[in-house]
C-alpha positions, 0 to 999 in steps of 0.5 A, a space after each residue: 646606725 650600722 656602725 653602732 650596731 657592729 660595735 654592740 655586736 662585738 661587745 655582745 659577742 665578747 661577752 657570750 663567747 668568752 669562756 666563763 667558769 666551767 663553760 657555764 653561762 647564766 642569762 638575766 632576762 634583760 641580757 637575753 633580750 640584749 642578745 636577741 636584738 643583737 642576734 636579730 641584727 646579725 641575721 638581717 638580710 642585706 638589701 641585695 639578698 632575696 630570702 625565701 619564704 621558708 627562710 623568713 618563716 625560720 628567722 620569725 620563729 627564731 625571734 619569737 623563741 628568743 623573745 619569749 625567753 627574754 620575757 619570762 619573769 612572771 612565770 617564776 611567780 605564777 608557778 611558785 603560787 601554784 605549787 604553794 597553793 597545791 601543797 597547802 591544800 594537799 597537806 590540809 586534806 591529808 592531815 584532815 583525812 588521817 582521823 576518823 572523826 572528821 567528814 574528810 575521809 581517805 576517799 576524798 584524799 584519793 579523789 584529790 590526788 587522782 585529779 592531781 595525778 591526771 593534770 600532771 600527766 596531761 601536762 607531761 603528754 603535752 610536753 613530750 608531744 608538743 614542746 620538746 619536739 620544736 626546733 627551739 625548745 631544748 637548745 641546751 642540756 644541763 650535764 650535771 642534772 639527772 645523772 644516771 645513777 639517780 634516774 637508775 634509782 628512780 627507775 628501781 624505786 618506780 618498779 617497786 612502787 608499781 609492785 605496791 600498787 598491784 598489790 593494792 589493787 588486789 587487795 581493794 578489789 576484794 572490798 568492792 562489794 562494801 567499800 568505795 570504787 575510789 580505793 581501786 581507781 587510785 592505785 590504777 591511776 597511780 600506776 599509770 603515773 609511775 610509768 609516764 613519769 618515770 619515762 618522762 624524767 628519764 628522757 627530759 631530766 636534763 632539758 633547759 627548756 627555751 619555749 613556752 617557759 611560763 607554761 613549762 614552769 607551771 607544769 613542772 611546779 604541778 609535777 613537784 607538788 603532786 609528787 610532794 602531796 603523794 609523799 605526804 599521803 604515803 607517809 601519813 598512810 604508812 605511819 597510821 598503819 603502824 600507829 595504835 594509840 596505846 592506853 594511858 598505862 605507860 608500862 605497856 609496850 608502845 610497839 607501833 602495831 599495824 592498823 587495820 584497813 577501813 571498817 572491820 565489818 567490811 570483809 574481804 572476798 578472797 582469801 589473800 587479802 592479808 597477804 597483800 596487805 602485808 606485802 605492800 606494807 613493806 613496800 611503802 618505804 620505796 614509794 616514799 623515796 620514789 616521790 622525793 627522788 621525782 621531786 628533786 629531778 622536777 625541781 632541777 628541771 624547773 630551775 633550768 628553765 630558760 638557763 643558757 648552758 654552753 654545749 660541752 663535753 661532760 666527764 664520764 667517771 668510771 666506777 672501779 670497785 677495786 680501788 677500795 677494799 677496807 672501807 666496803 669490808 667493814 661496811 658489809 660487816 655492819 650491814 650483815 650485823 645490822 640486819 641480824 640484830 634488826 631481825 632479832 629486835 622485830 621478833 623479840 619486841 613483840 613478845 609479852 615478856 619485859 626481859 625479851 623486849 628489854 633485851 631486843 632494845 639493848 641489842 638494838 641501841 648497842 648496834 646503833 651506837 657501834 654504827 654511828 661511833 664508827 662513822 664519826 671516826 671515819 668521817 673525822 679521818 676524811 675531813 682531816 684528809 680534806 685539810 691536806 688536799 689541794 683540790 680547789 673549791 668549785 664556785 660554779 652556780 649549779 642547781 643540781 648541787 645547790 639542791 643536793 646540798 639544800 636537801 642534805 641539810 634540810 632532811 638531817 633536821 628531821 633526825 636532829 629534832 628527834 635526837 634533840 628531844 630524846 637528849 632533853 627527855 633523858 637529861 631531864 629524867 636523870 637517864 637512870 638505868 642502862 637503857 636510858 643511858 644507851 638512848 642518851 649516848 645513841 642520841 648524842 652520837 647521832 647529832 655528832 654523826 650528822 654534823 660531821 657527815 654533813 661537813 664531809 659530804 658538802 666539802 667533797 661535792 664542792 671540791 673539783 673532780 679528780 679527772 679535771 685536776 689530772 687533765 691540768 696536771 698532764 697539761 702542766 707536766 707536758 708544757 714543762 717537759 717540752 721546756 726542759 727536754 735536755 734534762 728530762 725533768 718534769 716540774 710538778 705543780 700543786 695540782 699534779 702533786 695530787 697524783 702519781 706517775 701512773 694514772 691508774 694508781 691512786 695516791 694515799 689521800 684519794 684512796 683514804 677518801 674513797 675508803 671513807 665514802 665507801 664505808 659511810 655509804 654502806 653504814 648509811 644503807 643499814 641506818 636507812 633499812 632499820 627505820 624504814 621497815 619498822 624499827 621504832 625504838 622511840 615508841 618501844 622505850 617508854 622514856 620519851 612517852 612518859 616525858 612528852 605524852 604519847 600525842 606530842 611524841 607521835 607527832 614529833 616522831 611521825 614528822 621527823 622520822 620520814 625526813 630521817 629516812 630520806 636523809 639516809 638514802 640521800 646521803 648515799 647518793 651524795 657519798 656515791 658521787 663524792 667517791 666518784 670525784 674523789 
């Protein structure tokens, strides 16, 4: 038996000690169990040894840890069931509370959200104080999960969301004499939740948990579903604040006016209610982005539960803004021009003069057409450079990378839906008039731009980072130099040709890719700002409302637009990463 065990141990050591691609080892539950058994055989004390009680306890604890990792199959199913049920129930309550004619009110929705937030905070407290402090709990860290720029964005959006909750508290305190106290309690609980979750994700985003795996999976799906329900509630509330169902006369402007809060008979007890209302209305986009960022980090943590990742040093890429100039310059000019036209649009679209409103729409359509046209051109240039690029594709299975691609493609569907519905409406009505022609052109160019940008980002994320290529090139050149020292000639390989002799200088391919990434990053920022802060040409231009009727078109826009807004912000994050590895 001892000989058989030694043979099995050597085989297992070869399997687990061999270098896998990118030094990542994924363990199937059956393989983990086999490894645990072999590890137990390896650490069995010999008859001559007299192990101490402490060593025996440590050994038993280690066996318990690996065996718990081996039997975690049910945790995936249970956590998935919890997530689906919470999401469906939350979606039903949020949708039901959006209408005043039903018995479900905003108070009922907020009570449900308070319960979810409290349960999630209790689990985070348990994980932080109990699970993560055990010796065998977090044996591995996923270096790709929770990059610093993503966590920094989470902190920024969390701070602005906290400010929104403070303004909400100050507003609803003025209605306590005639409204429910739940409306004050909810922003208070959410503010505490923001602080606790931001700290939790900043500290533990990279954890690959090996203990309490079933409970941890359920806690992470609870966190994921809670953030998604909060996101749905914020999107619905923000849409209701902007939407005022117009009269059936389609000749009037369909500007999305901000609806009032609560019953008009309930008057605020202090004079600054209106100011706080306007303030936290403009902070809704940041709260929406915070919930989506937190959901993404929680999902990656959930995928990493029980994952075996070999501890290896992660390359830190330095951000050098001096490497590019043309892309940021054009991008900044577009951002400034976009902000100016956006302000003009917001001011003129509210005027009663039809010519002023048409002029505002004209400026807005032209500005957006210019932006997406330049983005299409720059993306095509980047894709051509990819064809000339010799960097290899990374075949590593990584939850973070898979999530980035999935979110990118999934979120773009919202803008695709709106654009295609606009194209159908414009073509069906023959697109008569210059505004209809511009609207059709904008929708068609947006479809093209989304497809090209998705291809560019996905290709960039799956290319091998330049610092890995540089290390391989330096190793190859050094080896060739020692072999041919008499001629002082360095043989360059295909990989080394991607770099110049000076490591601080970029060759033209890398420089073009960085210029394209920098420009697209800034262009996506302005395309995020305009719809996030109130630009709704879909309702100001009546062609879609006439074709689909207001109820159907409002549903299409209110569902698709939040995804389109998130797509722009997620594209900014993905383009920044492509910039770093190019």
